[in-house]
C-alpha positions as a Markdown table, in Angstrom:
| # | Residue | x | y | z |
|---|---|---|---|---|
| 1 | Met | 12.6 | 12.7 | 10.6 |
| 2 | Lys | 12.9 | 14.0 | 14.1 |
| 3 | Lys | 14.1 | 10.6 | 15.3 |
| 4 | Leu | 16.8 | 10.5 | 12.6 |
| 5 | Ile | 18.2 | 13.8 | 13.7 |
| 6 | Ile | 18.2 | 12.8 | 17.3 |
| 7 | Val | 20.0 | 9.5 | 16.4 |
| 8 | Met | 22.6 | 11.4 | 14.3 |
| 9 | Ile | 23.3 | 13.8 | 17.1 |
| 10 | Gly | 23.6 | 11.0 | 19.6 |
| 11 | Leu | 26.1 | 9.1 | 17.4 |
| 12 | Phe | 28.1 | 12.3 | 16.9 |
| 13 | Val | 28.3 | 12.8 | 20.7 |
| 14 | Val | 29.3 | 9.2 | 21.3 |
| 15 | Ala | 32.0 | 9.4 | 18.6 |
| 16 | Cys | 33.4 | 12.6 | 20.1 |
| 17 | Ala | 33.4 | 11.2 | 23.6 |
| 18 | Cys | 35.2 | 8.0 | 22.4 |
| 19 | Ser | 38.0 | 9.7 | 20.4 |
| 20 | Ala | 41.6 | 9.0 | 21.4 |
| 21 | Asn | 43.2 | 11.4 | 23.8 |
| 22 | Lys | 46.6 | 11.6 | 22.1 |
| 23 | Asp | 48.2 | 14.1 | 24.4 |
| 24 | Gly | 47.8 | 11.8 | 27.5 |
| 25 | Ala | 46.1 | 14.5 | 29.6 |
| 26 | Gly | 44.9 | 13.2 | 32.9 |
| 27 | Leu | 47.7 | 10.7 | 33.5 |
| 28 | Pro | 47.9 | 9.4 | 37.1 |
| 29 | Asp | 51.1 | 11.5 | 37.8 |
| 30 | Gly | 49.2 | 14.7 | 36.8 |
| 31 | Ser | 51.4 | 15.3 | 33.7 |
| 32 | Ser | 50.0 | 15.8 | 30.2 |
| 33 | Gly | 52.3 | 13.2 | 28.7 |
| 34 | Gln | 53.4 | 15.6 | 26.0 |
| 35 | Trp | 57.0 | 16.2 | 25.1 |
| 36 | Asp | 58.1 | 19.7 | 24.1 |
| 37 | His | 61.2 | 18.4 | 22.2 |
| 38 | Gly | 63.3 | 20.9 | 24.1 |
| 39 | Ser | 65.8 | 18.4 | 25.5 |
| 40 | Gly | 66.4 | 14.7 | 25.8 |
| 41 | Tyr | 68.9 | 11.9 | 25.9 |
| 42 | Val | 70.8 | 10.3 | 23.0 |
| 43 | Val | 70.3 | 6.6 | 22.9 |
| 44 | Ala | 71.5 | 5.8 | 19.3 |
| 45 | Lys | 73.4 | 7.2 | 16.4 |
| 46 | Glu | 72.8 | 6.1 | 12.8 |
| 47 | Gly | 73.5 | 7.6 | 9.4 |
| 48 | Gly | 73.8 | 11.2 | 10.5 |
| 49 | Arg | 70.8 | 10.9 | 12.8 |
| 50 | Leu | 70.5 | 10.8 | 16.6 |
| 51 | Leu | 67.7 | 8.9 | 18.3 |
| 52 | Ile | 66.7 | 11.1 | 21.3 |
| 53 | Val | 64.3 | 10.1 | 24.0 |
| 54 | Ser | 62.6 | 12.3 | 26.6 |
| 55 | Glu | 63.6 | 10.4 | 29.7 |
| 56 | Lys | 67.0 | 9.0 | 30.7 |
| 57 | Val | 67.3 | 5.3 | 30.1 |
| 58 | Asp | 68.8 | 3.3 | 32.9 |
| 59 | Gly | 70.8 | 0.2 | 32.3 |
| 60 | Glu | 71.6 | -1.8 | 29.2 |
| 61 | Val | 68.5 | -2.1 | 27.0 |
| 62 | Ser | 68.5 | -3.0 | 23.3 |
| 63 | Leu | 67.1 | -0.4 | 21.0 |
| 64 | Glu | 64.3 | -2.7 | 19.8 |
| 65 | Asn | 63.3 | -3.5 | 23.4 |
| 66 | Leu | 63.4 | 0.2 | 24.4 |
| 67 | Leu | 61.1 | 1.3 | 21.5 |
| 68 | Val | 58.7 | -1.6 | 21.7 |
| 69 | Asp | 58.5 | -2.4 | 25.5 |
| 70 | Val | 59.2 | 1.0 | 27.1 |
| 71 | Ser | 57.8 | 3.2 | 24.3 |
| 72 | Pro | 59.3 | 6.5 | 25.4 |
| 73 | Asn | 58.7 | 9.8 | 23.6 |
| 74 | Ala | 61.4 | 9.5 | 20.9 |
| 75 | Ile | 62.6 | 11.3 | 17.8 |
| 76 | Trp | 65.2 | 10.6 | 15.1 |
| 77 | Leu | 66.9 | 13.9 | 14.6 |
| 78 | Ala | 69.0 | 14.5 | 11.4 |
| 79 | Val | 71.9 | 16.8 | 12.4 |
| 80 | Glu | 75.0 | 18.3 | 10.8 |
| 81 | Gln | 78.1 | 16.1 | 10.7 |
| 82 | Glu | 80.0 | 18.2 | 13.3 |
| 83 | Ser | 77.2 | 17.7 | 15.8 |
| 84 | Tyr | 76.8 | 14.1 | 14.9 |
| 85 | Glu | 80.4 | 13.4 | 15.6 |
| 86 | Ala | 80.5 | 15.5 | 18.9 |
| 87 | Val | 77.5 | 13.8 | 20.6 |
| 88 | Gln | 77.9 | 10.5 | 22.4 |
| 89 | Ile | 75.3 | 8.0 | 23.4 |
| 90 | Gly | 74.0 | 8.9 | 26.8 |
| 91 | Asp | 74.6 | 12.6 | 26.4 |
| 92 | Gln | 71.8 | 15.0 | 27.4 |
| 93 | Val | 71.1 | 17.4 | 24.6 |
| 94 | Arg | 69.0 | 20.5 | 23.9 |
| 95 | Met | 67.2 | 20.3 | 20.6 |
| 96 | Thr | 66.2 | 22.8 | 18.1 |
| 97 | Ile | 63.8 | 21.5 | 15.5 |
| 98 | Lys | 63.9 | 23.0 | 12.0 |
| 99 | Gly | 60.8 | 22.5 | 10.0 |
| 100 | Ala | 58.1 | 19.9 | 10.5 |
| 101 | Ile | 58.1 | 16.8 | 12.6 |
| 102 | Ala | 57.0 | 13.5 | 10.9 |
| 103 | Glu | 54.5 | 11.9 | 13.3 |
| 104 | Ser | 55.8 | 8.3 | 12.9 |
| 105 | Tyr | 57.2 | 6.4 | 15.8 |
| 106 | Pro | 59.8 | 7.4 | 16.5 |
| 107 | Glu | 59.1 | 10.8 | 15.2 |
| 108 | Gln | 61.5 | 12.2 | 12.6 |
| 109 | Ala | 62.8 | 15.7 | 12.0 |
| 110 | Thr | 65.8 | 17.8 | 11.1 |
| 111 | Gly | 67.5 | 20.1 | 13.5 |
| 112 | Ser | 70.5 | 20.8 | 15.7 |
| 113 | Val | 71.6 | 19.8 | 19.2 |
| 114 | Glu | 73.7 | 21.3 | 22.0 |
| 115 | Ile | 75.2 | 19.0 | 24.6 |
| 116 | Ile | 74.0 | 19.8 | 28.1 |
| 117 | Lys | 76.1 | 17.3 | 29.9 |
């Protein structure tokens, strides 16, 4: 019985040590890899939603290649029609998220934006 308890504790420790580190802590550049969803860059507009990524995208890259190859922090943000029409692809925006964020890739949420530049 004692051996069984020791094996179970050992498996628990191994399972905890091998769990995925989703926040990216300990990246080589010293960053945590997390995105606070405070601001980002608009890379696509579709059906009242803006695709916003955390880092500026240089050059011409297709949306599919961007999401698959580069895999930036990204969110589809549903916004009001006025904001949707005012924002242009390439704009840097400040986001306000309203409610929960769906943890798909790209993430999905509802909110508002303010153009920074």
